[in-house]
C-alpha positions in Angstrom: -114.0 86.2 -25.0 -110.8 85.7 -23.0 -111.2 84.8 -19.3 -108.6 86.8 -17.3 -107.9 84.8 -14.1 -106.1 86.7 -11.3 -104.8 84.5 -8.5 -102.8 85.7 -5.5 -100.8 83.5 -3.1 -100.9 84.8 0.5 -98.3 83.3 2.8 -96.0 84.0 5.7 -93.8 81.3 7.3 -93.3 80.8 11.0 -89.6 81.9 11.0 -87.2 80.2 13.5 -85.3 82.0 16.2 -81.6 81.4 16.3 -81.4 78.0 18.0 -77.9 76.7 19.0 -76.9 73.2 19.8 -76.7 74.2 23.5 -80.2 75.6 23.7 -82.8 73.8 25.8 -86.6 74.0 25.7 -88.6 74.1 22.5 -89.5 77.6 21.8 -88.3 77.3 18.2 -90.2 80.1 16.5 -89.3 83.8 16.6 -92.6 85.3 17.6 -91.1 88.8 17.8 -89.7 88.7 14.3 -92.8 87.0 12.9 -95.0 89.7 14.5 -92.8 92.5 13.1 -92.8 91.1 9.6 -96.5 90.3 9.6 -97.4 93.8 10.7 -95.0 95.4 8.3 -96.4 93.4 5.3 -100.0 94.1 6.5 -99.2 97.8 6.5 -97.5 97.7 3.1 -99.6 95.1 1.3 -102.5 93.3 3.0 -104.5 96.3 4.1 -104.0 98.7 1.2 -104.2 96.0 -1.5 -107.3 94.4 -0.1 -109.0 97.7 0.4 -108.2 98.4 -3.2 -109.6 95.1 -4.4 -112.8 95.8 -2.4 -113.0 99.2 -4.1 -112.5 97.6 -7.5 -115.2 95.0 -6.9 -117.7 97.7 -6.0 -116.6 100.1 -8.8 -117.0 97.4 -11.5 -120.2 96.0 -10.1 -118.8 92.5 -9.7 -117.1 92.4 -13.2 -113.7 92.3 -11.5 -113.1 89.0 -9.9 -110.0 87.3 -8.3 -108.9 84.2 -6.5 -106.7 83.7 -3.5 -105.2 81.1 -1.3 -104.2 81.9 2.3 -101.9 79.3 3.9 -102.7 78.2 7.4 -99.5 79.8 8.5 -100.5 83.3 7.4 -104.0 82.9 8.9 -102.3 81.9 12.2 -100.3 85.1 12.1 -103.0 87.4 10.9 -105.2 86.2 13.7 -102.5 87.1 16.3 -100.8 90.1 14.9 -103.1 91.8 12.3 -106.7 90.7 12.9 -108.0 93.8 11.0 -106.1 92.7 7.9 -107.7 89.2 8.1 -111.1 90.9 8.5 -110.5 92.6 5.1 -109.8 89.2 3.5 -113.0 87.9 5.0 -115.0 90.9 3.5 -113.4 90.2 0.1 -114.4 86.6 0.3 -117.9 87.5 1.3 -118.2 89.9 -1.7 -118.8 86.9 -4.0 -116.0 88.1 -6.3 -113.1 86.3 -4.7 -112.7 82.5 -4.9 -110.6 80.9 -2.2 -108.5 77.9 -3.1 -107.3 74.9 -1.2 -103.7 74.1 -0.4 -101.6 72.4 2.3 -102.2 74.0 5.6 -98.6 74.6 6.5 -97.3 75.4 2.9 -95.3 72.1 2.9 -93.8 69.7 0.4 -95.9 66.9 1.8 -96.7 66.1 -1.9 -94.7 64.3 -3.2 -92.9 63.4 0.1 -95.7 62.0 2.3 -99.2 61.3 0.7 -100.9 60.6 4.0 -99.6 63.8 5.5 -100.5 65.6 2.3 -104.1 64.6 2.5 -104.3 65.5 6.2 -102.9 68.9 5.5 -105.3 69.7 2.7 -108.2 68.6 4.9 -106.9 70.8 7.7 -106.6 73.7 5.4 -110.1 73.2 4.0 -111.5 73.1 7.5 -109.6 76.3 8.4 -111.0 78.1 5.3 -114.5 76.9 6.0 -114.3 78.1 9.6 -112.6 81.5 8.8 -114.3 82.4 5.5 -117.4 80.1 5.3 -116.2 78.9 1.9 -115.4 75.3 0.8 -112.7 75.4 -1.9 -113.3 73.3 -5.1 -110.0 74.3 -6.8 -106.6 73.2 -5.6 -103.2 74.9 -5.8 -100.2 73.0 -4.4 -97.4 74.7 -2.5 -95.5 77.0 -5.0 -97.6 75.5 -7.8 -95.8 72.2 -7.5 -97.5 69.8 -10.0 -97.2 66.5 -11.8 -99.4 63.8 -13.3 -99.1 62.0 -9.9 -100.7 65.0 -8.1 -103.6 64.9 -10.6 -104.0 61.1 -9.9 -104.0 61.8 -6.1 -106.5 64.6 -6.3 -108.8 62.8 -8.6 -109.2 59.9 -6.1 -110.6 62.2 -3.5 -114.4 62.5 -3.2 -117.0 64.5 -1.4 -119.5 62.8 0.9 -122.0 62.6 -2.1 -119.3 60.9 -4.2 -118.7 63.9 -6.4 -115.1 64.9 -7.2 -113.5 66.8 -4.3 -111.7 69.2 -6.7 -112.8 70.3 -10.2 -109.6 72.0 -11.1 -105.9 72.6 -10.2 -103.5 75.4 -10.9 -100.0 74.7 -12.3 -97.1 76.5 -13.9 -97.3 76.7 -17.7 -93.8 75.1 -18.2 -92.5 75.7 -21.7 -90.7 72.3 -22.0 -93.9 70.5 -21.0 -96.1 72.6 -23.2 -93.7 71.8 -26.1 -94.9 74.7 -28.3 -98.5 74.8 -27.1 -100.0 77.9 -25.5 -100.6 78.2 -21.7 -103.6 80.4 -22.6 -106.2 77.6 -22.6 -107.9 75.2 -20.3 -106.2 71.7 -20.3 -107.2 68.3 -18.9 -104.9 66.5 -16.5 -103.3 63.2 -17.3 -104.6 60.6 -16.7 -107.6 61.9 -18.7 -110.0 59.8 -16.5 -109.0 62.1 -13.6 -111.5 64.6 -15.1 -109.5 67.4 -13.5 -109.2 70.7 -15.4 -105.9 72.6 -15.3 -105.2 76.3 -15.5 -101.6 77.1 -16.4 -99.8 80.2 -15.3 -98.8 82.6 -18.1 -95.4 83.2 -16.5 -94.3 85.9 -18.9 -97.3 88.2 -18.3 -97.4 87.3 -14.6 -93.7 88.1 -14.1 -94.1 91.3 -16.0 -96.1 92.5 -13.0 -94.5 90.4 -10.2 -90.8 90.9 -11.0 -90.2 93.3 -13.9 -92.7 96.1 -13.0 -90.2 98.5 -11.4 -87.1 97.4 -13.5 -86.1 100.5 -15.4 -83.7 98.4 -17.5 -86.6 96.4 -18.9 -87.4 97.3 -22.5 -91.1 97.5 -21.7 -90.7 99.8 -18.7 -92.8 101.7 -17.7 -95.7 99.2 -17.6 -99.0 100.9 -17.8 -102.5 99.4 -17.6 -103.3 100.2 -21.2 -100.0 98.6 -22.4 -100.8 95.5 -20.4 -104.4 95.4 -21.6 -103.0 95.6 -25.2 -100.9 92.5 -24.5 -104.0 90.6 -23.4 -105.7 91.9 -26.6 -102.9 90.3 -28.6 -103.3 87.1 -26.6 -107.0 87.1 -27.5 -106.3 87.7 -31.2 -103.9 84.7 -31.1 -106.8 82.5 -30.0 -106.2 82.5 -26.2 -109.3 81.7 -24.2 -107.8 82.2 -20.8 -105.0 84.5 -19.4 -103.8 83.2 -16.1 -102.0 85.8 -14.0 -100.8 84.1 -10.9 -98.4 85.8 -8.4 -97.6 86.5 -4.7 -100.1 88.9 -3.2 -97.1 90.6 -1.6 -96.2 91.8 -5.1 -98.5 94.8 -4.3 -96.7 97.0 -1.8 -94.0 94.7 -0.4 -92.1 93.3 -3.4 -93.0 96.2 -5.6 -93.2 99.2 -3.3 -96.0 101.8 -3.4 -93.5 104.3 -4.8 -93.2 102.2 -8.0 -96.8 103.0 -8.9 -97.9 99.4 -8.4 -101.1 100.4 -6.7 -102.0 102.9 -9.4 -101.4 100.2 -11.9 -103.7 97.8 -10.1 -106.4 100.5 -9.6 -106.6 101.1 -13.4 -105.9 97.7 -14.8 -109.5 96.2 -14.5 -111.0 99.2 -16.4 -108.3 98.9 -19.1 -108.9 95.2 -19.6 -112.7 95.4 -19.6 -112.8 98.5 -22.0 -112.4 96.5 -25.2 -115.4 94.2 -24.4 -113.3 91.2 -25.4 -112.3 90.0 -21.9 -114.0 89.1 -18.7 -112.4 88.5 -15.3 -113.3 85.0 -14.1 -112.5 83.0 -11.0 -110.8 79.6 -11.6 -114.1 77.7 -11.2 -115.9 80.0 -13.6 -113.1 79.8 -16.2 -113.1 76.0 -16.3 -116.9 75.8 -16.3 -117.0 78.0 -19.5 -114.2 76.4 -21.6 -113.7 72.8 -22.6 -110.1 71.5 -22.4 -108.2 71.9 -25.6 -105.9 68.9 -24.9 -104.0 67.0 -22.2 -101.2 68.6 -20.2 -98.9 65.6 -19.8 -96.5 66.4 -17.0 -94.6 63.4 -15.7 -92.0 65.5 -13.9 -92.4 67.6 -10.8 -92.7 71.3 -11.8 -93.3 74.5 -9.9 -93.4 78.3 -10.5 -90.0 78.8 -8.8 -86.8 80.1 -10.3 -85.8 79.8 -14.0 -85.9 75.9 -13.9 -89.5 75.7 -12.9 -88.8 72.5 -11.0 -88.1 71.5 -7.3 -84.4 72.7 -7.3 -85.4 75.7 -5.2 -86.0 73.2 -2.3 -84.1 70.1 -3.4 -81.1 71.5 -5.3 -78.2 70.8 -3.0 -77.0 68.3 -0.4 -78.1 70.5 2.5 -81.6 70.6 1.3 -81.7 66.9 0.5 -80.4 66.1 4.0 -82.9 68.4 5.7 -85.8 66.9 3.7 -84.7 63.4 4.6 -84.5 64.2 8.3 -87.9 65.9 8.3 -89.4 62.9 6.5 -87.8 60.4 8.9 -88.9 62.3 12.0 -92.4 62.5 10.5 -92.5 58.7 10.1 -91.3 58.2 13.7 -93.8 60.7 15.0 -96.7 59.1 13.1 -95.7 55.7 14.6 -95.6 57.1 18.1 -99.0 58.7 17.6 -100.5 55.5 16.3 -99.3 53.7 19.4 -101.9 55.6 21.5 -105.7 55.5 21.3 -105.6 59.0 22.7 -102.3 60.6 21.9 -100.7 62.5 24.8 -100.4 66.3 24.7 -96.6 66.2 24.3 -96.9 64.2 21.1 -99.6 66.5 19.7 -97.4 69.5 20.5 -94.5 67.7 18.7 -96.6 67.2 15.6 -97.6 70.8 15.7 -94.0 71.9 15.8 -92.9 69.4 13.2 -95.5 70.5 10.7 -94.4 74.1 11.0 -90.8 73.0 10.4 -92.0 71.3 7.2 -93.0 74.7 5.8 -91.2 74.9 2.4 -89.5 78.2 3.3 -87.1 76.6 5.7 -85.4 74.6 3.0 -85.8 77.3 0.4 -83.5 79.5 2.5 -80.8 76.9 2.0 -80.7 77.2 -1.8 -77.4 77.9 -3.5 -78.1 78.8 -7.1 -77.1 81.1 -9.9 -76.9 84.8 -9.0 -80.2 85.7 -10.8 -82.1 83.2 -8.7 -80.0 83.6 -5.5 -81.1 87.2 -5.3 -84.7 86.1 -5.0 -83.8 83.5 -2.3 -81.8 86.0 -0.4 -84.6 88.6 -0.5 -86.9 86.3 1.4 -84.4 84.7 3.8 -83.9 85.9 7.4 -80.4 84.3 7.4 -77.0 85.7 6.4 -76.3 82.6 4.3 -77.9 79.3 3.2 -75.4 77.5 5.5 -76.7 79.4 8.5 -80.3 78.4 7.5 -79.1 74.7 7.4 -77.3 74.8 10.7 -80.2 76.4 12.5 -82.8 73.9 11.2 -80.5 71.0 12.1 -80.2 72.3 15.6 -84.0 72.5 15.9 -84.4 69.0 14.4 -81.9 67.6 16.9 -84.2 69.0 19.6 -87.3 67.5 18.0 -85.5 64.1 17.8 -84.6 64.3 21.5 -88.2 65.2 22.5 -89.5 62.4 20.3 -87.2 59.8 21.9 -88.2 61.0 25.4 -91.9 60.8 24.5 -91.5 57.3 23.1 -89.7 56.2 26.3 -92.3 57.5 28.7 
């Protein structure tokens, strides 16, 4: 029996307004644009896709199951700009057929950059999920599936109040060079083995067939139908695959792949096509790792992700602009933490500074600065609100100059 694990990332960044070197004040975030985009994506994706998932859960009497993670950033915006869309996610979580995963609250690169901030962000995200969805996540997915052995060591050191492991599993990209000929279609154990952390590895070929290639008429497998996709999962099962991990952006449905492509019709019929053979079951990540022992160790000393063709951190660390932006954010974070620790009760201006700094650490802001090959650049440009990567860099630098001035003023007071 193959466990089909469908996981969807739900995220919207707090986009910056155009902030010049001459601007004063600290209203850095473009609320008008963020509201417009959030409402547009709610119309095109969040409402219709979640309504469809709720319909499928009912139609298949709980046999269709999914997992999601919602960043703190998107929860913030849904609460303000599309509360009825958030309510749909809450109903899906309450159905018992959707597992919610933990991540960093602000969708940051705090791992590997800042372990203390990383832990704080994960704890904040967990508290947010518990408050909003009444669910305590036991499976972790890092920002953009960034993973390495070091992350496994970090997560394995965390404990619940009863001393049990905080997380039982983690999601990661099934990177071909790390797998070295092995299949991603199995449960693996993290290294170090004593971490006792199960890993579910994304099948990037099947995931990207839906997320990126679905509407591509030049693709030799177009058009992709539910029966065709189910047949591919059948072949995966025949080859000994015990899990099929389909991980993608939730915005695939209706935003990246428009309704006119037939993506909602595909999603509507896919569960029935997969279940028809009787050889597969939809599982949540927790269910999948509970039912299958690891087949081996996934030894991943390098930092990997699900981004671009390299599956590494070059989407955020690939050029000098990105490296400089990351260094400035890290330096300001160190100074900010030092300033906060100098007060038994931190003043409001420092707490507001930390709030802004965390939003600026959202990975999207450096992602917009990427300068890569044309095939990857197209994806970066699609998500960017800027005309060029250089505009993204200049705008963030202007905002960080303002943060630096505010921090100096707060420290002097």
